N, C-alpha and C positions, 0 to 999 in steps of 0.2 A: 308287445308292440308299445312303441311311447311316443307320444306325442310334444313337442317342447312348444309353449307359448313363447312367439313370438315378444321380446323387450320391449318395442313399441307400443303391447297393448297396455290398457289400464291393468295391472295384475294386484290388484290391489284386493284388499276383501270385498269388494264388492262384484269381481270375477268371479273368485271364489264359492261366493255366496248365490250366485248366477247358477254355477254351473252344476253344484248340489241340490239348489232345490231347497223350499221351505222345508225344514225337516228331514233333509236328503232324500224329497221325494225323487228328484231328476237324475238321481245318481242311480237311485232302487230299481226306476222304472226303466234305465238304459240296462242295468245288469237284469232284471226280469225277464225283459222281452229279448235279449240276446244271449242270456246264459254265459255272462260275461263279468267278470270283477274288473271294478273301475276304481283307482287308485288316483287320487288328485296330489301331486306334493308341491311345495312350496316351501324349500330349500332358502335358509338363512344362509350365503355366501357375503363375506364381511369386504372382499373387493370388487364388489358388483353395489350398484346403487338399486339395481332392481334386479334381484335376482329372478332367474326364469323360473316358472310355472311348468310342471311338465305332468303328463296326464296318461297313466300306464292301464291298458286293457289287455286284460290275458283272457283267453275263454276256460270257463272251469270244464271243460270235458275236451279231452290231449287229441280225442281221435275226430272229433269233429271238423269239417271244413273251415276254413276262415272268414265263409261269409257270413259269421255271428260277430266277428271282432271286427268285420267290414261295417257292418251295420251299426256296431257300437261307434266305429268312429264316423259314422255318418251324422249320428245322431248327435255326437259332441260337438260335428263342425256344427250343426245348424242351432246349438244353443251358443256356440264362438260367436257365429253372423249375428246373432239376435243380440249378442252382446255391443256389437260394435258402433260406434257412436255415428262413423263414416260411412254409413253403406258403399261408396267407392271404394272402399280398405279390403271387400272382400275376396276380389282375386289375388288380391297381395296376400291376405291373412293365409289363403289355400293353400297358394304356392309356395311361402315360408314354412307350413306344416309340413308340405310332401319333403322340403329342401333337406329340415333337421329333423324330420323323423327315423326315428329307430325303432326296426324290424320291417314289416312287408305293409305298404301303406300304398293305398289307390285313390289318389285327390278324385273327388266328388266335382268335377268341370261343369255337368249339368245342373245347375242351378238357374231357377228364374228367380226374378223378383229385380 
């Protein structure tokens, strides 16, 4: 499962650091709670002024249902929403994550806030 971060989000070093947390604690917490691997890639593509950032989530145990992957996705979505400067952009972010996701994605539409 891969999530592609929309190019309109500020995808600089600040977003990367926000997603991993101090000392990588945020991603370690997600990995620990969900038994998933989290990989954040920020490829350098010369043809794009802002290369897309992607987050890959993969279950460490193949026989476990995708519930753990969906929990990891939800935790990452929460972190991305926290990072938004314009809180009105939350629905746009979630719909674009769903539209560009690779793999099984279940959008978290029931957010409050």
